[in-house]
Structure formats: C-alpha cells, structure tokens
N, C-alpha and C positions, 0 to 999 in steps of 0.2 A: 454866795459861793460855795459850789459843792466840791471839797478837796479829796481826793482819793488818799488812801492810806499809804504809806511807805512800803513798797514791797519786801518781803521777807524772804532771804535767800533761802534755798532747801537745807542747808547746814550752817546756821548762824554761829554754831559754837566753832566754828573752823575759819577764823579769819586769816587771810593770807598777808603774811609779812616778808619782805625782803629778807633773805639769808645770804651769806658770803659776799660775792661781787656786787659792785656797783652796776645798775643798770637802769634806764628810764626812757620814755618816750613821751612825748609832749602830746597832750589832749588834742590840741588844734589840727594835729594829723587825722585826726577823725572829723573833727568838728569845721576844718577847712576845706575838707575834700579831698585831701593829698592822697587818701589809701587809694580811692578810685582811680585818681590819676597816675598814680604810681604803677599800679597793676601787681598782681600777686607775686612774681618773681623779685621786684623790686622790694615790696612790703616784708617779704621772707627775709631777702638779705639785711634789711634794715634792722631788722627783730636781732637776727644774729649779731649784727655790730652792736645794738644796745646791750644784748644779754653778754657779749663778750668785753665790753668797754670796762676802762678805768675810771678814775674820778674825774677825768678832764675830756672823757667821752672817746678815747683811742683804744683802737684793738689793732691785733697783729696777726689775725687769722691770714694764710694764704688763700688765693683763689680756690686751689684744688680742695683746701679743707672745708672752706665756705660750701662747695658744692655737695660735698660729702655731709656736711652738717644740715644744710636745708634740704637735701633730696633731689637737687635739680643738675644740670649738667653746667660742666665749666662754661661754654659758649653762654648759657642763660645767666651765670652768674657775672661773666664779663657784660652782658647786656645791662643787667640790674645794675653793677656798680655804675655803669655810663649814665643810666636813668638819673641816679641819686645824685652823681655829680653836675649833670646837667641842670637840675632842679636845684642845686645849691645845698642839698642837704648833707652832705660829706664831702670832704676831702681828702686828698692821699698823697702821702709822701713816700716816693721809693725807697727801698734801702740803698740802692745805687742807680747811678745814672743808667737810663735804660731797663732796668728791673720792671717787672708788671707788679710784684708783691712788695709791700713794705706796712707802712703805719696808715690806718684808715680812722678817720675823727669825723664823729656825728656833730654837725654845726646846729646852731640855734637856727629855729626856721626863719626863713627870709621873709619880709615883707613883702606882700602880692598887691599890686592894682587891679590886674587883670589875670584872668586863669593862665597858667604857665604854658599850657599847652597851646594857647594861642600866639605865643612868643616863637616857636619855632615850628618847621616843617614835620610831618609824620611820616614816618616810611611806611611803604604798602603794607608790611607785615603789622605795624603798630594800627592802621586803619583796619585790616582785617579783624586781628584781635578785638578793636572797639567794638565791631558788628557781631560778635560772638564766633570767630572761627579760629580754631587752634590750629596749628601745624601739626602734621602727622608725623 
C-alpha cells in the first residue's frame, strides 16, 4: 500500500489555538453536507453565532449587529436565521413577547434520516439560488 506523506502546512511553527471567548462548530457541518444545504448567508450567520457564543452556545447579538458584523443586509440575516431555525441548528428566546431580538443558542446537530431539503418546499428564490442565479 502506497501512503502519502502527511501534508506540512506553510508555517508549521504557527499553531492556531483558541483565545478568550468560547466558540466551536461541529465537523459534521462539513462532512454531513450542511454547509451546501444552508447556503452562504446562513453559514456566515452561524459562524458569527459560534464565535460570539458563551459556553452554553448562547449569543446575544441583535439582528442589526449581526448584519453589520457579517456584511449582509438585515433582510438576509433574517432569512439566514429562519433557515437555521428551520434546520434545527439554533433556537431563539426573545427579550420579551413580540421582540425580534433576544438570545440565540446553537443546538447540537439533529439526526437526519433524509436530506432536510426534501422535508420542506423551497421558495422560488431558493430554487433560483440553487441554480446559480443571485438577486440583483
């Protein structure tokens, strides 16, 4: 059996280690096909929530602050958060009844029997986006 050598990073002396805040993402997000399924805005929003999370996975960013931090519109943040909620990757507790902002919590990845996409209808925008068309 012919084994490849382990690749050496360009700067092996610089090993990345977490500092300060707690943040994590499950490798199954990559290996289980979640990244492609979620799309770039939901992935960027989830990364922000993970970086801002405390040890319980809770983050307190407002939707406006998320939009600025991620570099997308408030509408795109709203759609991304809804996508994450629909997929069972986050949950939300508003500050008070009827409030849009509050506590966002990253949840353990749900077990999947079939691709989540097959469990719901796609919007026309999602179909067009999956075909490579982007809104102008």
